PDB file with SEQRES, HELIX, SHEET and CRYST1 records, atoms N, CA, C and O in Angstrom:
SEQRES   1 A   91  UNK UNK UNK UNK UNK UNK UNK UNK UNK UNK UNK UNK UNK          
SEQRES   2 A   91  UNK UNK UNK UNK UNK UNK UNK UNK UNK UNK UNK UNK UNK          
SEQRES   3 A   91  UNK UNK UNK UNK UNK UNK UNK UNK UNK UNK UNK UNK UNK          
SEQRES   4 A   91  UNK UNK UNK UNK UNK UNK UNK UNK UNK UNK UNK UNK UNK          
SEQRES   5 A   91  UNK UNK UNK UNK UNK UNK UNK UNK UNK UNK UNK UNK UNK          
SEQRES   6 A   91  UNK UNK UNK UNK UNK UNK UNK UNK UNK UNK UNK UNK UNK          
SEQRES   7 A   91  UNK UNK UNK UNK UNK UNK UNK UNK UNK UNK UNK UNK UNK          
HELIX    1 AA1 UNK A   17  UNK A   28  1                                  12    
HELIX    2 AA2 UNK A   34  UNK A   46  1                                  13    
HELIX    3 AA3 UNK A   48  UNK A   67  1                                  20    
HELIX    4 AA4 UNK A   74  UNK A   90  1                                  17    
CRYST1    1.000    1.000    1.000  90.00  90.00  90.00 P 1           1          
ATOM      1  N   UNK A   1      92.085  83.645  96.780  1.00  0.00           N  
ATOM      2  CA  UNK A   1      92.352  84.217  95.479  1.00  0.00           C  
ATOM      3  C   UNK A   1      91.101  84.024  94.643  1.00  0.00           C  
ATOM      4  O   UNK A   1      90.680  82.896  94.385  1.00  0.00           O  
ATOM      5  N   UNK A   2      90.518  85.119  94.227  1.00  0.00           N  
ATOM      6  CA  UNK A   2      89.188  85.003  93.654  1.00  0.00           C  
ATOM      7  C   UNK A   2      89.022  85.682  92.309  1.00  0.00           C  
ATOM      8  O   UNK A   2      87.892  86.019  91.957  1.00  0.00           O  
ATOM      9  N   UNK A   3      90.057  85.900  91.546  1.00  0.00           N  
ATOM     10  CA  UNK A   3      89.900  86.508  90.229  1.00  0.00           C  
ATOM     11  C   UNK A   3      89.166  85.542  89.318  1.00  0.00           C  
ATOM     12  O   UNK A   3      89.234  84.328  89.512  1.00  0.00           O  
ATOM     13  N   UNK A   4      88.475  86.064  88.341  1.00  0.00           N  
ATOM     14  CA  UNK A   4      87.796  85.226  87.371  1.00  0.00           C  
ATOM     15  C   UNK A   4      88.082  85.771  85.988  1.00  0.00           C  
ATOM     16  O   UNK A   4      87.625  86.856  85.627  1.00  0.00           O  
ATOM     17  N   UNK A   5      88.853  85.001  85.206  1.00  0.00           N  
ATOM     18  CA  UNK A   5      89.193  85.407  83.842  1.00  0.00           C  
ATOM     19  C   UNK A   5      89.707  86.848  83.776  1.00  0.00           C  
ATOM     20  O   UNK A   5      89.138  87.675  83.064  1.00  0.00           O  
ATOM     21  N   UNK A   6      90.743  87.140  84.490  1.00  0.00           N  
ATOM     22  CA  UNK A   6      91.248  88.513  84.531  1.00  0.00           C  
ATOM     23  C   UNK A   6      92.072  88.865  83.302  1.00  0.00           C  
ATOM     24  O   UNK A   6      92.478  90.017  83.147  1.00  0.00           O  
ATOM     25  N   UNK A   7      92.326  87.900  82.427  1.00  0.00           N  
ATOM     26  CA  UNK A   7      93.083  88.174  81.213  1.00  0.00           C  
ATOM     27  C   UNK A   7      94.581  88.244  81.431  1.00  0.00           C  
ATOM     28  O   UNK A   7      95.301  88.820  80.615  1.00  0.00           O  
ATOM     29  N   UNK A   8      95.054  87.672  82.511  1.00  0.00           N  
ATOM     30  CA  UNK A   8      96.467  87.780  82.864  1.00  0.00           C  
ATOM     31  C   UNK A   8      97.342  86.745  82.159  1.00  0.00           C  
ATOM     32  O   UNK A   8      98.564  86.886  82.130  1.00  0.00           O  
ATOM     33  N   UNK A   9      96.741  85.733  81.608  1.00  0.00           N  
ATOM     34  CA  UNK A   9      97.526  84.673  80.998  1.00  0.00           C  
ATOM     35  C   UNK A   9      97.732  83.485  81.907  1.00  0.00           C  
ATOM     36  O   UNK A   9      98.334  82.490  81.505  1.00  0.00           O  
ATOM     37  N   UNK A  10      97.246  83.576  83.114  1.00  0.00           N  
ATOM     38  CA  UNK A  10      97.338  82.478  84.073  1.00  0.00           C  
ATOM     39  C   UNK A  10      96.482  81.319  83.563  1.00  0.00           C  
ATOM     40  O   UNK A  10      95.411  81.555  83.005  1.00  0.00           O  
ATOM     41  N   UNK A  11      96.927  80.076  83.741  1.00  0.00           N  
ATOM     42  CA  UNK A  11      96.169  78.945  83.201  1.00  0.00           C  
ATOM     43  C   UNK A  11      94.882  78.621  83.962  1.00  0.00           C  
ATOM     44  O   UNK A  11      94.152  77.718  83.553  1.00  0.00           O  
ATOM     45  N   UNK A  12      94.587  79.313  85.035  1.00  0.00           N  
ATOM     46  CA  UNK A  12      93.409  79.004  85.846  1.00  0.00           C  
ATOM     47  C   UNK A  12      92.346  80.079  85.687  1.00  0.00           C  
ATOM     48  O   UNK A  12      92.662  81.258  85.532  1.00  0.00           O  
ATOM     49  N   UNK A  13      91.066  79.661  85.728  1.00  0.00           N  
ATOM     50  CA  UNK A  13      89.969  80.626  85.688  1.00  0.00           C  
ATOM     51  C   UNK A  13      89.938  81.472  86.954  1.00  0.00           C  
ATOM     52  O   UNK A  13      89.698  82.678  86.896  1.00  0.00           O  
ATOM     53  N   UNK A  14      90.174  80.859  88.061  1.00  0.00           N  
ATOM     54  CA  UNK A  14      90.130  81.521  89.361  1.00  0.00           C  
ATOM     55  C   UNK A  14      91.565  81.766  89.824  1.00  0.00           C  
ATOM     56  O   UNK A  14      92.013  81.168  90.802  1.00  0.00           O  
ATOM     57  N   UNK A  15      92.277  82.634  89.133  1.00  0.00           N  
ATOM     58  CA  UNK A  15      93.731  82.648  89.256  1.00  0.00           C  
ATOM     59  C   UNK A  15      94.289  83.349  90.484  1.00  0.00           C  
ATOM     60  O   UNK A  15      95.280  82.867  91.032  1.00  0.00           O  
ATOM     61  N   UNK A  16      93.730  84.433  90.945  1.00  0.00           N  
ATOM     62  CA  UNK A  16      94.251  85.115  92.119  1.00  0.00           C  
ATOM     63  C   UNK A  16      95.341  86.118  91.841  1.00  0.00           C  
ATOM     64  O   UNK A  16      96.058  86.510  92.762  1.00  0.00           O  
ATOM     65  N   UNK A  17      95.492  86.548  90.607  1.00  0.00           N  
ATOM     66  CA  UNK A  17      96.551  87.503  90.281  1.00  0.00           C  
ATOM     67  C   UNK A  17      96.372  88.833  91.008  1.00  0.00           C  
ATOM     68  O   UNK A  17      97.356  89.449  91.418  1.00  0.00           O  
ATOM     69  N   UNK A  18      95.144  89.278  91.172  1.00  0.00           N  
ATOM     70  CA  UNK A  18      94.921  90.552  91.868  1.00  0.00           C  
ATOM     71  C   UNK A  18      95.431  90.488  93.299  1.00  0.00           C  
ATOM     72  O   UNK A  18      96.107  91.408  93.760  1.00  0.00           O  
ATOM     73  N   UNK A  19      95.113  89.415  94.002  1.00  0.00           N  
ATOM     74  CA  UNK A  19      95.609  89.265  95.373  1.00  0.00           C  
ATOM     75  C   UNK A  19      97.129  89.169  95.373  1.00  0.00           C  
ATOM     76  O   UNK A  19      97.790  89.735  96.244  1.00  0.00           O  
ATOM     77  N   UNK A  20      97.679  88.460  94.407  1.00  0.00           N  
ATOM     78  CA  UNK A  20      99.130  88.337  94.322  1.00  0.00           C  
ATOM     79  C   UNK A  20      99.762  89.714  94.171  1.00  0.00           C  
ATOM     80  O   UNK A  20     100.730  90.035  94.860  1.00  0.00           O  
ATOM     81  N   UNK A  21      99.219  90.525  93.273  1.00  0.00           N  
ATOM     82  CA  UNK A  21      99.768  91.863  93.037  1.00  0.00           C  
ATOM     83  C   UNK A  21      99.650  92.733  94.284  1.00  0.00           C  
ATOM     84  O   UNK A  21     100.532  93.544  94.566  1.00  0.00           O  
ATOM     85  N   UNK A  22      98.565  92.565  95.026  1.00  0.00           N  
ATOM     86  CA  UNK A  22      98.355  93.366  96.234  1.00  0.00           C  
ATOM     87  C   UNK A  22      99.285  92.953  97.374  1.00  0.00           C  
ATOM     88  O   UNK A  22      99.633  93.782  98.215  1.00  0.00           O  
ATOM     89  N   UNK A  23      99.686  91.701  97.412  1.00  0.00           N  
ATOM     90  CA  UNK A  23     100.460  91.203  98.551  1.00  0.00           C  
ATOM     91  C   UNK A  23     101.903  90.836  98.218  1.00  0.00           C  
ATOM     92  O   UNK A  23     102.650  90.415  99.100  1.00  0.00           O  
ATOM     93  N   UNK A  24     102.298  90.989  96.974  1.00  0.00           N  
ATOM     94  CA  UNK A  24     103.649  90.622  96.558  1.00  0.00           C  
ATOM     95  C   UNK A  24     104.712  91.374  97.366  1.00  0.00           C  
ATOM     96  O   UNK A  24     105.732  90.793  97.736  1.00  0.00           O  
ATOM     97  N   UNK A  25     104.478  92.658  97.640  1.00  0.00           N  
ATOM     98  CA  UNK A  25     105.470  93.442  98.371  1.00  0.00           C  
ATOM     99  C   UNK A  25     105.589  92.966  99.815  1.00  0.00           C  
ATOM    100  O   UNK A  25     106.675  92.986 100.395  1.00  0.00           O  
ATOM    101  N   UNK A  26     104.479  92.541 100.387  1.00  0.00           N  
ATOM    102  CA  UNK A  26     104.528  91.965 101.734  1.00  0.00           C  
ATOM    103  C   UNK A  26     105.319  90.664 101.727  1.00  0.00           C  
ATOM    104  O   UNK A  26     106.044  90.367 102.677  1.00  0.00           O  
ATOM    105  N   UNK A  27     105.182  89.899 100.670  1.00  0.00           N  
ATOM    106  CA  UNK A  27     105.944  88.661 100.518  1.00  0.00           C  
ATOM    107  C   UNK A  27     107.437  88.965 100.472  1.00  0.00           C  
ATOM    108  O   UNK A  27     108.225  88.328 101.171  1.00  0.00           O  
ATOM    109  N   UNK A  28     107.820  89.929  99.658  1.00  0.00           N  
ATOM    110  CA  UNK A  28     109.233  90.280  99.526  1.00  0.00           C  
ATOM    111  C   UNK A  28     109.799  90.906 100.799  1.00  0.00           C  
ATOM    112  O   UNK A  28     110.999  90.819 101.059  1.00  0.00           O  
ATOM    113  N   UNK A  29     108.935  91.536 101.587  1.00  0.00           N  
ATOM    114  CA  UNK A  29     109.365  92.162 102.840  1.00  0.00           C  
ATOM    115  C   UNK A  29     109.274  91.216 104.035  1.00  0.00           C  
ATOM    116  O   UNK A  29     109.488  91.634 105.173  1.00  0.00           O  
ATOM    117  N   UNK A  30     108.958  89.943 103.785  1.00  0.00           N  
ATOM    118  CA  UNK A  30     108.812  88.940 104.851  1.00  0.00           C  
ATOM    119  C   UNK A  30     107.785  89.365 105.900  1.00  0.00           C  
ATOM    120  O   UNK A  30     108.012  89.226 107.102  1.00  0.00           O  
ATOM    121  N   UNK A  31     106.665  89.880 105.430  1.00  0.00           N  
ATOM    122  CA  UNK A  31     105.614  90.350 106.327  1.00  0.00           C  
ATOM    123  C   UNK A  31     104.405  89.419 106.352  1.00  0.00           C  
ATOM    124  O   UNK A  31     103.368  89.775 106.913  1.00  0.00           O  
ATOM    125  N   UNK A  32     104.518  88.251 105.764  1.00  0.00           N  
ATOM    126  CA  UNK A  32     103.395  87.316 105.690  1.00  0.00           C  
ATOM    127  C   UNK A  32     103.691  86.060 106.495  1.00  0.00           C  
ATOM    128  O   UNK A  32     104.842  85.760 106.814  1.00  0.00           O  
ATOM    129  N   UNK A  33     102.637  85.340 106.814  1.00  0.00           N  
ATOM    130  CA  UNK A  33     102.812  84.057 107.498  1.00  0.00           C  
ATOM    131  C   UNK A  33     103.414  83.047 106.517  1.00  0.00           C  
ATOM    132  O   UNK A  33     103.417  83.264 105.305  1.00  0.00           O  
ATOM    133  N   UNK A  34     103.913  81.966 107.054  1.00  0.00           N  
ATOM    134  CA  UNK A  34     104.490  80.915 106.212  1.00  0.00           C  
ATOM    135  C   UNK A  34     103.445  80.370 105.246  1.00  0.00           C  
ATOM    136  O   UNK A  34     103.748  80.080 104.088  1.00  0.00           O  
ATOM    137  N   UNK A  35     102.216  80.233 105.730  1.00  0.00           N  
ATOM    138  CA  UNK A  35     101.133  79.728 104.876  1.00  0.00           C  
ATOM    139  C   UNK A  35     100.845  80.693 103.722  1.00  0.00           C  
ATOM    140  O   UNK A  35     100.673  80.265 102.580  1.00  0.00           O  
ATOM    141  N   UNK A  36     100.792  81.991 104.023  1.00  0.00           N  
ATOM    142  CA  UNK A  36     100.543  82.982 102.971  1.00  0.00           C  
ATOM    143  C   UNK A  36     101.685  82.999 101.956  1.00  0.00           C  
ATOM    144  O   UNK A  36     101.453  83.086 100.750  1.00  0.00           O  
ATOM    145  N   UNK A  37     102.912  82.916 102.453  1.00  0.00           N  
ATOM    146  CA  UNK A  37     104.076  82.880 101.559  1.00  0.00           C  
ATOM    147  C   UNK A  37     104.003  81.673 100.633  1.00  0.00           C  
ATOM    148  O   UNK A  37     104.234  81.790  99.430  1.00  0.00           O  
ATOM    149  N   UNK A  38     103.683  80.528 101.193  1.00  0.00           N  
ATOM    150  CA  UNK A  38     103.590  79.308 100.389  1.00  0.00           C  
ATOM    151  C   UNK A  38     102.527  79.439  99.316  1.00  0.00           C  
ATOM    152  O   UNK A  38     102.739  79.040  98.171  1.00  0.00           O  
ATOM    153  N   UNK A  39     101.380  80.000  99.683  1.00  0.00           N  
ATOM    154  CA  UNK A  39     100.286  80.153  98.726  1.00  0.00           C  
ATOM    155  C   UNK A  39     100.684  81.101  97.591  1.00  0.00           C  
ATOM    156  O   UNK A  39     100.411  80.822  96.424  1.00  0.00           O  
ATOM    157  N   UNK A  40     101.322  82.215  97.932  1.00  0.00           N  
ATOM    158  CA  UNK A  40     101.715  83.172  96.898  1.00  0.00           C  
ATOM    159  C   UNK A  40     102.825  82.612  96.009  1.00  0.00           C  
ATOM    160  O   UNK A  40     102.810  82.802  94.793  1.00  0.00           O  
ATOM    161  N   UNK A  41     103.780  81.928  96.619  1.00  0.00           N  
ATOM    162  CA  UNK A  41     104.858  81.336  95.812  1.00  0.00           C  
ATOM    163  C   UNK A  41     104.313  80.235  94.902  1.00  0.00           C  
ATOM    164  O   UNK A  41     104.772  80.083  93.770  1.00  0.00           O  
ATOM    165  N   UNK A  42     103.349  79.477  95.387  1.00  0.00           N  
ATOM    166  CA  UNK A  42     102.719  78.447  94.552  1.00  0.00           C  
ATOM    167  C   UNK A  42     101.998  79.101  93.375  1.00  0.00           C  
ATOM    168  O   UNK A  42     102.038  78.586  92.258  1.00  0.00           O  
ATOM    169  N   UNK A  43     101.346  80.223  93.623  1.00  0.00           N  
ATOM    170  CA  UNK A  43     100.675  80.932  92.530  1.00  0.00           C  
ATOM    171  C   UNK A  43     101.703  81.392  91.495  1.00  0.00           C  
ATOM    172  O   UNK A  43     101.484  81.243  90.293  1.00  0.00           O  
ATOM    173  N   UNK A  44     102.821  81.947  91.959  1.00  0.00           N  
ATOM    174  CA  UNK A  44     103.850  82.431  91.036  1.00  0.00           C  
ATOM    175  C   UNK A  44     104.432  81.287  90.208  1.00  0.00           C  
ATOM    176  O   UNK A  44     104.811  81.490  89.055  1.00  0.00           O  
ATOM    177  N   UNK A  45     104.506  80.100  90.782  1.00  0.00           N  
ATOM    178  CA  UNK A  45     104.998  78.945  90.026  1.00  0.00           C  
ATOM    179  C   UNK A  45     104.036  78.559  88.910  1.00  0.00           C  
ATOM    180  O   UNK A  45     104.457  78.024  87.885  1.00  0.00           O  
ATOM    181  N   UNK A  46     102.755  78.825  89.101  1.00  0.00           N  
ATOM    182  CA  UNK A  46     101.734  78.481  88.107  1.00  0.00           C  
ATOM    183  C   UNK A  46     101.480  79.600  87.099  1.00  0.00           C  
ATOM    184  O   UNK A  46     101.012  79.338  85.991  1.00  0.00           O  
ATOM    185  N   UNK A  47     101.781  80.827  87.467  1.00  0.00           N  
ATOM    186  CA  UNK A  47     101.431  81.980  86.635  1.00  0.00           C  
ATOM    187  C   UNK A  47     102.698  82.664  86.135  1.00  0.00           C  
ATOM    188  O   UNK A  47     103.399  83.298  86.924  1.00  0.00           O  
ATOM    189  N   UNK A  48     103.007  82.554  84.852  1.00  0.00           N  
ATOM    190  CA  UNK A  48     104.240  83.145  84.337  1.00  0.00           C  
ATOM    191  C   UNK A  48     104.293  84.663  84.496  1.00  0.00           C  
ATOM    192  O   UNK A  48     105.369  85.220  84.716  1.00  0.00           O  
ATOM    193  N   UNK A  49     103.157  85.333  84.388  1.00  0.00           N  
ATOM    194  CA  UNK A  49     103.162  86.796  84.521  1.00  0.00           C  
ATOM    195  C   UNK A  49     103.496  87.223  85.943  1.00  0.00           C  
ATOM    196  O   UNK A  49     104.286  88.145  86.145  1.00  0.00           O  
ATOM    197  N   UNK A  50     102.906  86.567  86.921  1.00  0.00           N  
ATOM    198  CA  UNK A  50     103.195  86.906  88.311  1.00  0.00           C  
ATOM    199  C   UNK A  50     104.623  86.509  88.682  1.00  0.00           C  
ATOM    200  O   UNK A  50     105.283  87.213  89.447  1.00  0.00           O  
ATOM    201  N   UNK A  51     105.097  85.397  88.152  1.00  0.00           N  
ATOM    202  CA  UNK A  51     106.479  84.986  88.403  1.00  0.00           C  
ATOM    203  C   UNK A  51     107.448  86.020  87.852  1.00  0.00           C  
ATOM    204  O   UNK A  51     108.440  86.358  88.498  1.00  0.00           O  
ATOM    205  N   UNK A  52     107.161  86.519  86.662  1.00  0.00           N  
ATOM    206  CA  UNK A  52     108.018  87.536  86.055  1.00  0.00           C  
ATOM    207  C   UNK A  52     108.002  88.818  86.884  1.00  0.00           C  
ATOM    208  O   UNK A  52     109.045  89.438  87.097  1.00  0.00           O  
ATOM    209  N   UNK A  53     106.825  89.211  87.348  1.00  0.00           N  
ATOM    210  CA  UNK A  53     106.700  90.409  88.175  1.00  0.00           C  
ATOM    211  C   UNK A  53     107.463  90.249  89.489  1.00  0.00           C  
ATOM    212  O   UNK A  53     108.172  91.161  89.913  1.00  0.00           O  
ATOM    213  N   UNK A  54     107.318  89.098  90.126  1.00  0.00           N  
ATOM    214  CA  UNK A  54     108.012  88.830  91.384  1.00  0.00           C  
ATOM    215  C   UNK A  54     109.525  88.842  91.185  1.00  0.00           C  
ATOM    216  O   UNK A  54     110.251  89.438  91.980  1.00  0.00           O  
ATOM    217  N   UNK A  55     109.996  88.192  90.139  1.00  0.00           N  
ATOM    218  CA  UNK A  55     111.437  88.160  89.865  1.00  0.00           C  
ATOM    219  C   UNK A  55     111.978  89.543  89.551  1.00  0.00           C  
ATOM    220  O   UNK A  55     113.064  89.901  90.006  1.00  0.00           O  
ATOM    221  N   UNK A  56     111.233  90.327  88.778  1.00  0.00           N  
ATOM    222  CA  UNK A  56     111.679  91.678  88.427  1.00  0.00           C  
ATOM    223  C   UNK A  56     111.784  92.546  89.676  1.00  0.00           C  
ATOM    224  O   UNK A  56     112.756  93.285  89.836  1.00  0.00           O  
ATOM    225  N   UNK A  57     110.803  92.465  90.553  1.00  0.00           N  
ATOM    226  CA  UNK A  57     110.831  93.265  91.784  1.00  0.00           C  
ATOM    227  C   UNK A  57     111.966  92.811  92.696  1.00  0.00           C  
ATOM    228  O   UNK A  57     112.632  93.644  93.312  1.00  0.00           O  
ATOM    229  N   UNK A  58     112.193  91.508  92.790  1.00  0.00           N  
ATOM    230  CA  UNK A  58     113.289  90.994  93.617  1.00  0.00           C  
ATOM    231  C   UNK A  58     114.638  91.455  93.062  1.00  0.00           C  
ATOM    232  O   UNK A  58     115.526  91.834  93.826  1.00  0.00           O  
ATOM    233  N   UNK A  59     114.794  91.424  91.745  1.00  0.00           N  
ATOM    234  CA  UNK A  59     116.037  91.891  91.124  1.00  0.00           C  
ATOM    235  C   UNK A  59     116.221  93.388  91.332  1.00  0.00           C  
ATOM    236  O   UNK A  59     117.332  93.847  91.598  1.00  0.00           O  
ATOM    237  N   UNK A  60     115.138  94.152  91.214  1.00  0.00           N  
ATOM    238  CA  UNK A  60     115.201  95.596  91.431  1.00  0.00           C  
ATOM    239  C   UNK A  60     115.656  95.903  92.858  1.00  0.00           C  
ATOM    240  O   UNK A  60     116.502  96.770  93.074  1.00  0.00           O  
ATOM    241  N   UNK A  61     115.096  95.194  93.812  1.00  0.00           N  
ATOM    242  CA  UNK A  61     115.482  95.399  95.209  1.00  0.00           C  
ATOM    243  C   UNK A  61     116.945  95.025  95.441  1.00  0.00           C  
ATOM    244  O   UNK A  61     117.643  95.689  96.207  1.00  0.00           O  
ATOM    245  N   UNK A  62     117.401  93.975  94.789  1.00  0.00           N  
ATOM    246  CA  UNK A  62     118.804  93.568  94.925  1.00  0.00           C  
ATOM    247  C   UNK A  62     119.724  94.649  94.366  1.00  0.00           C  
ATOM    248  O   UNK A  62     120.766  94.947  94.950  1.00  0.00           O  
ATOM    249  N   UNK A  63     119.338  95.232  93.238  1.00  0.00           N  
ATOM    250  CA  UNK A  63     120.128  96.322  92.664  1.00  0.00           C  
ATOM    251  C   UNK A  63     120.156  97.530  93.586  1.00  0.00           C  
ATOM    252  O   UNK A  63     121.202  98.156  93.756  1.00  0.00           O  
ATOM    253  N   UNK A  64     119.030  97.858  94.174  1.00  0.00           N  
ATOM    254  CA  UNK A  64     118.988  98.984  95.108  1.00  0.00           C  
ATOM    255  C   UNK A  64     119.916  98.748  96.289  1.00  0.00           C  
ATOM    256  O   UNK A  64     120.650  99.647  96.699  1.00  0.00           O  
ATOM    257  N   UNK A  65     119.884  97.538  96.835  1.00  0.00           N  
ATOM    258  CA  UNK A  65     120.766  97.226  97.963  1.00  0.00           C  
ATOM    259  C   UNK A  65     122.228  97.348  97.554  1.00  0.00           C  
ATOM    260  O   UNK A  65     123.061  97.816  98.330  1.00  0.00           O  
ATOM    261  N   UNK A  66     122.533  96.928  96.337  1.00  0.00           N  
ATOM    262  CA  UNK A  66     123.899  96.977  95.839  1.00  0.00           C  
ATOM    263  C   UNK A  66     124.378  98.416  95.661  1.00  0.00           C  
ATOM    264  O   UNK A  66     125.544  98.728  95.905  1.00  0.00           O  
ATOM    265  N   UNK A  67     123.472  99.281  95.237  1.00  0.00           N  
ATOM    266  CA  UNK A  67     123.816 100.673  94.946  1.00  0.00           C  
ATOM    267  C   UNK A  67     123.945 101.528  96.197  1.00  0.00           C  
ATOM    268  O   UNK A  67     124.616 102.560  96.174  1.00  0.00           O  
ATOM    269  N   UNK A  68     123.332 101.125  97.254  1.00  0.00           N  
ATOM    270  CA  UNK A  68     123.365 101.925  98.476  1.00  0.00           C  
ATOM    271  C   UNK A  68     124.768 101.890  99.068  1.00  0.00           C  
ATOM    272  O   UNK A  68     125.443 100.860  99.074  1.00  0.00           O  
ATOM    273  N   UNK A  69     125.174 103.028  99.555  1.00  0.00           N  
ATOM    274  CA  UNK A  69     126.492 103.120 100.172  1.00  0.00           C  
ATOM    275  C   UNK A  69     126.474 102.417 101.517  1.00  0.00           C  
ATOM    276  O   UNK A  69     125.455 102.402 102.208  1.00  0.00           O  
ATOM    277  N   UNK A  70     127.598 101.839 101.882  1.00  0.00           N  
ATOM    278  CA  UNK A  70     127.666 101.231 103.212  1.00  0.00           C  
ATOM    279  C   UNK A  70     127.602 102.332 104.269  1.00  0.00           C  
ATOM    280  O   UNK A  70     127.952 103.479 103.989  1.00  0.00           O  
ATOM    281  N   UNK A  71     127.164 101.998 105.465  1.00  0.00           N  
ATOM    282  CA  UNK A  71     127.092 103.020 106.515  1.00  0.00           C  
ATOM    283  C   UNK A  71     128.486 103.526 106.872  1.00  0.00           C  
ATOM    284  O   UNK A  71     129.483 102.819 106.724  1.00  0.00           O  
ATOM    285  N   UNK A  72     128.525 104.745 107.336  1.00  0.00           N  
ATOM    286  CA  UNK A  72     129.799 105.337 107.748  1.00  0.00           C  
ATOM    287  C   UNK A  72     130.345 104.564 108.947  1.00  0.00           C  
ATOM    288  O   UNK A  72     129.577 104.004 109.730  1.00  0.00           O  
ATOM    289  N   UNK A  73     131.668 104.534 109.088  1.00  0.00           N  
ATOM    290  CA  UNK A  73     132.262 103.855 110.245  1.00  0.00           C  
ATOM    291  C   UNK A  73     131.760 104.477 111.553  1.00  0.00           C  
ATOM    292  O   UNK A  73     131.433 105.663 111.609  1.00  0.00           O  
ATOM    293  N   UNK A  74     131.709 103.661 112.587  1.00  0.00           N  
ATOM    294  CA  UNK A  74     131.199 104.108 113.884  1.00  0.00           C  
ATOM    295  C   UNK A  74     131.980 105.315 114.389  1.00  0.00           C  
ATOM    296  O   UNK A  74     131.391 106.267 114.899  1.00  0.00           O  
ATOM    297  N   UNK A  75     133.291 105.281 114.251  1.00  0.00           N  
ATOM    298  CA  UNK A  75     134.118 106.383 114.751  1.00  0.00           C  
ATOM    299  C   UNK A  75     133.755 107.699 114.065  1.00  0.00           C  
ATOM    300  O   UNK A  75     133.679 108.739 114.720  1.00  0.00           O  
ATOM    301  N   UNK A  76     133.535 107.660 112.778  1.00  0.00           N  
ATOM    302  CA  UNK A  76     133.170 108.872 112.046  1.00  0.00           C  
ATOM    303  C   UNK A  76     131.821 109.395 112.520  1.00  0.00           C  
ATOM    304  O   UNK A  76     131.661 110.596 112.739  1.00  0.00           O  
ATOM    305  N   UNK A  77     130.864 108.510 112.677  1.00  0.00           N  
ATOM    306  CA  UNK A  77     129.540 108.932 113.150  1.00  0.00           C  
ATOM    307  C   UNK A  77     129.626 109.531 114.547  1.00  0.00           C  
ATOM    308  O   UNK A  77     128.943 110.510 114.849  1.00  0.00           O  
ATOM    309  N   UNK A  78     130.461 108.947 115.400  1.00  0.00           N  
ATOM    310  CA  UNK A  78     130.624 109.478 116.757  1.00  0.00           C  
ATOM    311  C   UNK A  78     131.254 110.865 116.730  1.00  0.00           C  
ATOM    312  O   UNK A  78     130.828 111.754 117.468  1.00  0.00           O  
ATOM    313  N   UNK A  79     132.266 111.059 115.884  1.00  0.00           N  
ATOM    314  CA  UNK A  79     132.911 112.377 115.787  1.00  0.00           C  
ATOM    315  C   UNK A  79     131.937 113.427 115.275  1.00  0.00           C  
ATOM    316  O   UNK A  79     131.903 114.548 115.783  1.00  0.00           O  
ATOM    317  N   UNK A  80     131.153 113.069 114.280  1.00  0.00           N  
ATOM    318  CA  UNK A  80     130.168 114.011 113.731  1.00  0.00           C  
ATOM    319  C   UNK A  80     129.130 114.352 114.792  1.00  0.00           C  
ATOM    320  O   UNK A  80     128.779 115.518 114.966  1.00  0.00           O  
ATOM    321  N   UNK A  81     128.643 113.350 115.494  1.00  0.00           N  
ATOM    322  CA  UNK A  81     127.652 113.574 116.547  1.00  0.00           C  
ATOM    323  C   UNK A  81     128.222 114.473 117.638  1.00  0.00           C  
ATOM    324  O   UNK A  81     127.545 115.387 118.110  1.00  0.00           O  
ATOM    325  N   UNK A  82     129.449 114.218 118.031  1.00  0.00           N  
ATOM    326  CA  UNK A  82     130.100 115.040 119.052  1.00  0.00           C  
ATOM    327  C   UNK A  82     130.225 116.481 118.573  1.00  0.00           C  
ATOM    328  O   UNK A  82     129.901 117.413 119.310  1.00  0.00           O  
ATOM    329  N   UNK A  83     130.687 116.663 117.359  1.00  0.00           N  
ATOM    330  CA  UNK A  83     130.871 118.011 116.817  1.00  0.00           C  
ATOM    331  C   UNK A  83     129.537 118.753 116.728  1.00  0.00           C  
ATOM    332  O   UNK A  83     129.478 119.952 116.999  1.00  0.00           O  
ATOM    333  N   UNK A  84     128.492 118.065 116.359  1.00  0.00           N  
ATOM    334  CA  UNK A  84     127.169 118.700 116.297  1.00  0.00           C  
ATOM    335  C   UNK A  84     126.703 119.137 117.687  1.00  0.00           C  
ATOM    336  O   UNK A  84     126.128 120.214 117.843  1.00  0.00           O  
ATOM    337  N   UNK A  85     126.955 118.297 118.693  1.00  0.00           N  
ATOM    338  CA  UNK A  85     126.580 118.674 120.064  1.00  0.00           C  
ATOM    339  C   UNK A  85     127.370 119.892 120.527  1.00  0.00           C  
ATOM    340  O   UNK A  85     126.809 120.791 121.152  1.00  0.00           O  
ATOM    341  N   UNK A  86     128.665 119.931 120.226  1.00  0.00           N  
ATOM    342  CA  UNK A  86     129.506 121.070 120.609  1.00  0.00           C  
ATOM    343  C   UNK A  86     128.988 122.342 119.949  1.00  0.00           C  
ATOM    344  O   UNK A  86     128.834 123.369 120.611  1.00  0.00           O  
ATOM    345  N   UNK A  87     128.723 122.279 118.664  1.00  0.00           N  
ATOM    346  CA  UNK A  87     128.240 123.462 117.948  1.00  0.00           C  
ATOM    347  C   UNK A  87     126.871 123.892 118.451  1.00  0.00           C  
ATOM    348  O   UNK A  87     126.581 125.087 118.513  1.00  0.00           O  
ATOM    349  N   UNK A  88     126.034 122.938 118.807  1.00  0.00           N  
ATOM    350  CA  UNK A  88     124.699 123.264 119.315  1.00  0.00           C  
ATOM    351  C   UNK A  88     124.814 124.007 120.649  1.00  0.00           C  
ATOM    352  O   UNK A  88     124.114 124.993 120.878  1.00  0.00           O  
ATOM    353  N   UNK A  89     125.699 123.530 121.522  1.00  0.00           N  
ATOM    354  CA  UNK A  89     125.873 124.162 122.840  1.00  0.00           C  
ATOM    355  C   UNK A  89     126.476 125.555 122.721  1.00  0.00           C  
ATOM    356  O   UNK A  89     126.176 126.435 123.528  1.00  0.00           O  
ATOM    357  N   UNK A  90     127.320 125.756 121.724  1.00  0.00           N  
ATOM    358  CA  UNK A  90     127.942 127.067 121.538  1.00  0.00           C  
ATOM    359  C   UNK A  90     126.959 128.057 120.925  1.00  0.00           C  
ATOM    360  O   UNK A  90     127.168 129.270 120.954  1.00  0.00           O  
ATOM    361  N   UNK A  91     125.902 127.514 120.380  1.00  0.00           N  
ATOM    362  CA  UNK A  91     124.787 128.297 119.869  1.00  0.00           C  
ATOM    363  C   UNK A  91     125.051 129.118 118.712  1.00  0.00           C  
ATOM    364  O   UNK A  91     124.154 129.807 118.227  1.00  0.00           O  
TER     365      UNK A  91                                                      
END                                                                             
């Protein structure tokens, strides 16, 4: 993390907010190593702006998951798939 006085409000001169912003989505998607996750989470604990951004994105993702409809039952999907195959063969 190599930012220098980026004006983010972080208490450190060499804060790393730019790297945090670039990799935050990978963190939320569990695409980072344990070491990278620890480093980014430690940064968020020190930087109120990055913590707020991380929390807002996590809450947004939770809302999206909540709003998504559950998948159709297996039987319904099988019937639809069967009907599509029948119609395709009948041309």
